C-alpha positions as CSV (number, residue, x, y, z in Angstrom):
1,X,49.3,38.7,-46.3
2,X,51.9,38.5,-43.5
3,X,51.6,39.7,-40.0
4,X,53.4,43.1,-39.6
5,X,54.8,44.1,-37.0
6,X,54.8,47.9,-36.5
7,X,55.3,51.2,-34.2
8,X,54.4,54.3,-33.4
9,X,56.6,55.7,-36.0
10,X,54.9,53.9,-39.0
11,X,51.2,52.9,-37.5
12,X,49.3,56.1,-38.7
13,X,50.6,55.4,-42.0
14,X,50.2,52.0,-41.8
15,X,46.4,52.4,-40.9
16,X,45.8,54.9,-43.9
17,X,47.6,53.2,-46.4
18,X,45.6,50.4,-46.2
19,X,41.7,49.9,-46.8
20,X,41.2,47.5,-44.0
21,X,43.1,46.9,-41.5
22,X,43.2,44.6,-38.0
23,X,45.9,45.5,-35.4
24,X,46.5,43.0,-32.4
25,X,47.9,44.9,-29.1
26,X,49.5,43.0,-27.1
27,X,52.3,43.1,-24.2
28,X,55.2,40.4,-23.7
29,X,53.8,40.0,-20.1
30,X,50.5,39.4,-21.1
31,X,49.9,34.8,-21.6
32,X,46.6,35.1,-23.1
33,X,48.3,37.6,-25.8
34,X,51.7,35.0,-26.1
35,X,48.6,32.2,-26.6
36,X,46.8,34.3,-28.8
37,X,49.8,35.1,-31.3
38,X,49.8,31.8,-33.6
39,X,46.0,31.8,-33.8
40,X,46.3,35.6,-35.4
41,X,49.8,34.9,-37.9
42,X,46.7,32.1,-38.8
43,X,44.5,34.0,-40.1
44,X,47.0,36.1,-41.4
45,X,47.8,33.7,-43.8
46,X,44.6,32.9,-44.8
47,X,43.9,33.7,-48.4
48,X,39.8,34.5,-47.1
49,X,41.1,37.7,-45.5
50,X,43.2,38.7,-48.6
51,X,43.1,42.5,-48.7
52,X,43.2,42.9,-44.6
53,X,46.5,44.0,-43.7
54,X,47.2,42.5,-40.0
55,X,49.2,44.0,-38.0
56,X,50.6,43.6,-34.6
57,X,51.4,46.6,-31.8
58,X,53.5,46.1,-28.2
59,X,50.8,48.2,-26.5
60,X,53.1,49.3,-23.6
61,X,55.7,50.5,-26.0
62,X,53.6,52.6,-28.4
63,X,51.1,54.9,-26.6
64,X,50.3,56.6,-29.9
65,X,49.0,53.4,-31.7
66,X,47.6,52.5,-28.6
67,X,45.6,55.9,-27.7
68,X,43.8,55.7,-31.4
69,X,42.4,52.8,-30.2
70,X,41.4,53.2,-26.9
71,X,43.1,50.0,-25.8
72,X,42.0,49.4,-22.6
73,X,42.8,45.8,-22.0
74,X,45.5,42.8,-23.9
75,X,44.6,41.3,-25.6
76,X,42.9,44.3,-27.8
77,X,41.8,44.4,-31.3
78,X,40.9,46.9,-33.5
79,X,39.4,47.6,-37.3
80,X,40.5,50.8,-39.4
81,X,39.1,51.5,-42.4
82,X,40.7,53.7,-44.3
83,X,42.2,55.3,-41.4
84,X,39.2,55.6,-39.1
85,X,38.5,53.5,-36.6
86,X,35.9,51.2,-37.0
87,X,35.8,48.7,-33.7
88,X,37.5,47.7,-31.1
89,X,37.3,45.2,-28.6
90,X,39.6,43.2,-25.6
91,X,39.0,39.7,-26.4
92,X,41.0,36.5,-26.6
93,X,37.9,34.4,-28.9
94,X,38.9,33.8,-32.7
95,X,35.0,33.8,-33.3
96,X,34.9,37.8,-32.5
97,X,38.4,38.8,-34.3
98,X,36.6,36.6,-37.6
99,X,33.4,38.5,-37.0
100,X,35.4,42.0,-36.7
101,X,36.9,41.5,-39.6
102,X,33.7,40.3,-41.7
103,X,32.4,43.4,-40.6
104,X,34.8,45.5,-42.4
105,X,34.6,44.1,-45.3
106,X,31.2,44.6,-45.7
C-alpha cells in the first residue's frame, strides 16, 4: 500500500470505501509533522500493514476531515473502521501509531 494524500473532497469516500484506515493530520508549518512524515510513509509501505489504508490530510486546508476526527493538536492520528472513527490521538510516537493500527485489526 502507499500513502494517499486526500482532501475534504474525497475524504468521506476514502474512509467509507475501506475497512481499515489510519489518517495523519498535519500542517506545513508543523516541524514535528515533517519529522514524522518519512516514518508514516515507511509504515504505509510495510507489508505487515497490508489491508490498512494510510491517508495524509492537511488539517488547515481540510476542515471537514479535521472535524470528523476531533483534531485538537498536530500531528494527530485517527483510525477509522468502515467509515466510523475508532480512535484519535495527538502523538509523534511511532509505537502509539502501531498500537492504533493493531487495535483496528483486532
